[in-house]
C-alpha positions in Angstrom: -49.3 4.9 -11.1 -49.8 1.0 -11.3 -46.1 0.6 -12.3 -45.3 2.9 -9.5 -47.5 0.8 -7.1 -45.9 -2.6 -8.4 -42.4 -1.5 -8.0 -43.1 -0.6 -4.6 -44.4 -3.9 -3.8 -41.4 -5.8 -5.2 -39.0 -3.2 -3.1 -41.3 -4.2 0.2 -40.9 -8.0 -0.3 -37.0 -7.4 -1.0 -36.4 -5.2 2.1 -38.6 -7.8 4.2 -36.6 -10.8 3.0 -33.4 -9.2 3.3 -34.1 -8.1 6.8 -35.1 -11.5 8.0 -32.6 -13.0 10.5 -33.5 -16.5 9.2 -35.2 -17.6 6.3 -34.9 -21.3 4.3 -32.6 -20.8 1.3 -32.6 -16.7 1.9 -29.8 -16.0 -0.4 -31.3 -17.9 -3.4 -34.7 -16.3 -2.8 -33.2 -13.2 -2.5 -31.4 -13.2 -5.6 -34.2 -14.8 -7.5 -36.5 -12.2 -6.4 -33.9 -9.4 -7.4 -33.9 -10.8 -10.8 -37.6 -10.6 -11.1 -37.4 -7.0 -9.8 -35.0 -6.1 -12.4 -36.7 -7.6 -15.4 -39.8 -6.0 -14.4 -37.9 -2.6 -14.4 -36.5 -3.3 -17.7 -39.7 -4.1 -19.3 -41.3 -1.0 -18.3 -38.0 1.0 -18.5 -37.9 2.4 -15.1 -35.0 2.9 -12.5 -34.6 0.1 -10.2 -33.1 2.3 -7.7 -34.7 2.3 -4.5 -33.0 4.0 -1.2 -34.6 1.2 1.5 -33.5 -1.5 -0.7 -30.0 -0.2 -1.1 -29.7 -0.1 2.6 -31.0 -3.5 3.2 -28.8 -4.9 0.6 -25.6 -3.3 1.6 -25.4 -4.9 5.2 -25.8 -8.6 3.6 -23.1 -10.6 2.0 -23.0 -13.3 -0.4 -20.8 -15.4 1.8 -20.0 -15.8 5.5 -17.3 -13.2 5.5 -17.0 -11.7 9.0 -12.9 -11.3 9.5 -11.6 -13.6 12.4 -10.0 -12.0 15.4 -7.2 -14.2 15.9 -6.1 -15.2 19.5 -2.4 -14.6 19.2 -0.1 -16.6 21.5 2.6 -14.4 22.2 5.4 -17.2 23.0 4.4 -19.4 19.9 4.8 -16.0 18.0 8.0 -15.2 19.5 9.4 -18.7 18.8 8.1 -18.5 15.1 10.0 -15.2 14.5 13.1 -16.3 16.3 13.0 -19.6 14.3 12.4 -17.3 11.0 15.6 -15.3 11.5 17.6 -18.6 12.1 16.3 -20.3 8.9 16.9 -17.3 6.8 20.6 -16.8 7.9 20.6 -20.6 7.4 19.3 -19.9 3.6 21.8 -17.3 3.0 24.0 -19.2 0.5 21.3 -21.8 -0.7 17.9 -23.0 0.2 18.5 -25.7 3.0 16.1 -24.8 6.0 12.5 -23.9 6.5 9.6 -23.0 8.8 6.7 -25.4 9.7 3.7 -24.2 7.7 2.0 -23.8 11.3 4.9 -21.1 12.2 4.2 -19.2 8.9 0.6 -19.2 9.5 1.1 -18.0 13.2 3.1 -14.8 11.7 0.7 -14.1 9.2 -2.0 -14.3 11.8 -0.3 -11.6 13.7 0.1 -9.2 10.7 -3.6 -9.7 9.7 -4.6 -9.3 13.2 -2.4 -5.9 13.6 -3.9 -4.7 10.6 -7.0 -4.9 11.6 -6.6 -3.7 15.2 -5.2 -0.3 13.7 -8.3 -0.2 11.7 -10.4 -0.5 14.5 -8.5 2.1 16.7 -7.5 4.6 14.0 -10.5 4.5 11.9 -13.0 3.3 14.5 -14.1 0.6 11.8 -16.6 -2.0 12.9 -14.7 -4.8 11.6 -17.6 -7.4 11.8 -20.0 -5.6 9.4 -18.0 -3.1 7.5 -17.5 -3.9 4.0 -13.9 -2.2 4.2 -14.7 -0.5 0.9 -12.6 2.6 1.7 -9.8 1.0 3.4 -8.0 -1.3 0.6 -5.0 1.2 0.1 -3.8 1.9 4.0 -4.6 -1.8 4.7 -2.1 -2.8 2.0 0.4 -0.3 3.5 -0.1 -1.6 7.1 0.2 -5.2 6.2 3.0 -5.1 3.6 5.1 -2.7 5.7 4.9 -5.4 8.7 6.0 -8.0 6.3 8.9 -6.1 5.2 10.1 -6.1 8.7 10.5 -10.0 8.6 13.1 -9.6 5.9 11.1 -12.0 3.3 10.4 -11.7 -0.2 7.0 -9.7 -1.0 5.4 -8.2 -4.0 3.3 -5.1 -3.8 0.2 -5.4 -6.0 -2.7 -3.9 -7.4 -5.7 -5.1 -9.9 -4.4 -3.3 -13.0 -2.6 -6.6 -14.0 -6.0 -8.2 -14.2 -8.2 -5.0 -15.4 -5.2 -3.6 -17.6 -6.7 -0.1 -16.8 -4.9 2.6 -16.3 -5.8 3.3 -12.4 -6.0 0.7 -9.7 -8.9 0.4 -7.9 -7.8 -2.8 -5.2 -4.7 -3.1 -3.5 -3.0 -6.4 -2.2 0.4 -8.0 -1.9 2.3 -11.7 -1.3 4.6 -12.9 0.9 7.1 -16.4 0.4 7.8 -18.4 3.2 10.7 -21.2 2.8 8.5 -24.0 4.3 10.1 -27.8 5.5 7.5 -30.5 4.8 8.4 -33.9 4.7 12.1 -33.2 4.9 12.0 -31.0 1.7 12.1 -27.0 1.7 9.9 -25.1 -0.6 9.1 -21.6 -1.2 5.3 -21.1 -0.8 3.6 -17.9 -1.3 0.8 -16.6 0.3 -1.9 -14.0 -1.3 -2.4 -11.1 1.4 -5.8 -9.5 1.2 -7.6 -8.2 4.3 -10.1 -6.0 2.5 -11.7 -8.5 -0.2 -14.7 -8.3 1.6 -15.7 -4.8 0.0 -16.4 -7.2 -3.3 -19.4 -9.4 -1.3 -22.3 -7.0 -0.5 -25.2 -8.4 -1.8 -26.0 -5.1 -3.2 -23.3 -5.3 -5.8 -23.4 -9.2 -6.4 -26.8 -10.3 -7.6 -28.1 -11.7 -10.6 -30.2 -8.8 -11.3 -27.4 -6.7 -12.1 -26.7 -8.7 -15.4 -30.1 -7.0 -16.7 -29.7 -4.3 -19.4 -31.7 -1.7 -17.2 -28.6 -2.1 -14.6 -26.1 0.7 -14.9 -23.3 -1.3 -13.4 -22.0 -5.0 -13.7 -21.9 -7.6 -10.8 -18.9 -7.0 -8.8 -15.8 -9.1 -8.1 -17.6 -11.6 -5.8 -20.5 -12.3 -8.2 -17.9 -13.9 -10.6 -15.7 -15.6 -7.9 -18.7 -17.4 -6.5 -19.7 -18.9 -9.9 -17.6 -22.1 -8.9 -17.5 -24.3 -5.5 -14.0 -23.8 -5.5 -14.1 -20.1 -6.0 -16.7 -20.0 -3.1 -14.4 -22.1 -0.9 -11.1 -19.9 -1.7 -12.8 -16.6 -1.2 -14.4 -17.6 2.1 -11.1 -18.5 3.4 -9.5 -15.0 2.3 -12.5 -13.2 3.7 -12.0 -14.6 6.9 -8.2 -15.0 7.3 -7.0 -12.1 5.3 -4.7 -14.4 3.7 -4.6 -17.6 1.5 -1.9 -20.0 0.1 -1.3 -18.6 -3.3 -1.3 -21.5 -6.3 -1.6 -21.1 -9.9 -5.3 -22.1 -9.7 -6.1 -19.6 -6.8 -4.2 -17.0 -8.9 -6.5 -17.6 -11.8 -9.7 -17.6 -10.0 -8.8 -14.4 -8.3 -7.5 -12.5 -10.9 -9.9 -13.6 -13.8 -13.2 -12.4 -11.4 -11.6 -8.7 -11.6 -11.5 -9.2 -15.3 -14.7 -10.3 -15.9 -16.4 -7.5 -13.5 -14.4 -4.9 -15.6 -15.6 -6.0 -19.1 -19.4 -6.7 -17.8 -18.7 -10.6 -18.2 -18.7 -10.0 -22.0 -18.4 -13.3 -24.0 -14.9 -11.9 -25.4 -13.6 -11.6 -21.8 -15.2 -14.6 -20.5 -13.4 -16.5 -23.7 -10.1 -14.8 -22.8 -10.2 -15.7 -19.0 -10.8 -19.2 -19.5 -8.1 -19.7 -22.4 -5.5 -17.9 -20.1 -3.2 -20.6 -18.4 -3.5 -20.5 -14.7 0.4 -20.1 -14.4 0.2 -16.9 -16.4 -2.3 -15.2 -13.6 0.3 -16.6 -10.9 3.4 -15.1 -12.9 1.4 -11.8 -13.3 1.0 -11.2 -9.8 4.6 -12.6 -8.8 6.2 -10.2 -11.3 4.4 -7.1 -10.3 6.2 -4.8 -7.9 4.5 -1.3 -7.2 5.7 1.1 -4.5 4.1 1.6 -1.1 3.3 5.0 -0.2 4.6 5.1 3.4 7.2 3.5 5.2 6.6 2.1 8.8 8.1 5.3 10.4 5.6 7.7 8.2 2.8 5.5 9.3 3.8 5.8 12.8 3.7 9.8 12.6 0.3 9.4 10.8 -0.7 7.7 14.3 -0.5 3.9 13.6 1.0 2.3 16.7 2.9 -0.9 15.4 4.4 -1.5 19.0 
């Protein structure tokens, strides 16, 4: 009876702290409290699950992650797409022309904004608070179908290249733009992932999950946030839905999926650390899966692209 009472006290403290609107170092204190709670559960071999704790932690995120709602300037967007058509025509024989980085981001803002708008209107998703856990595949279908319209080089990706499992659990993509900077044209590739937020709820990303009593390992978000560079990268991706893809970013993104899949084992950690950044980038760029729907089929399903 004392053990159950003690468990309830822990849970009450966790819920109280989780639901406070403001509290000094709230996340650090909550993480420490959860670690103590899971250690307590392991000591007495009791199930750590508690419905009120689940509800409280499932609405919290380990990083500031509310998606941005972009204010699209229609005139600038049309200018950017018109310029893109001209650039691609000029580059038919060799790479000699490019967009500005700002123009590329205007197009990407439009694509992500359109995808988020469709989730709101077609699925009635609360985009500000929803973790988007159930919308990874359909969001990939929308964003990549939109990007195909620009005649840019894209890749259709899933997490099997990192986890080496048969069935994918997360879907994303990339798109490459010819960018003109300082008089030189370079191909710059962007990672497109508008549902990355699903991996950052406090419920699935606290230190207590590393305890033996836990039946699940921490999610992708836990591992990516172990470095300041990881936090910076993921915050940008969570808010914007896209980020410039470099070899370093590719490794941060990909290794976190691998670490989650293999529960952060020493073997997995060693393999992730020893794998070159460029190898992660090549795995992403060389993967080319198929979309389930084309734009016309999505339109028939009720997605309005106009």
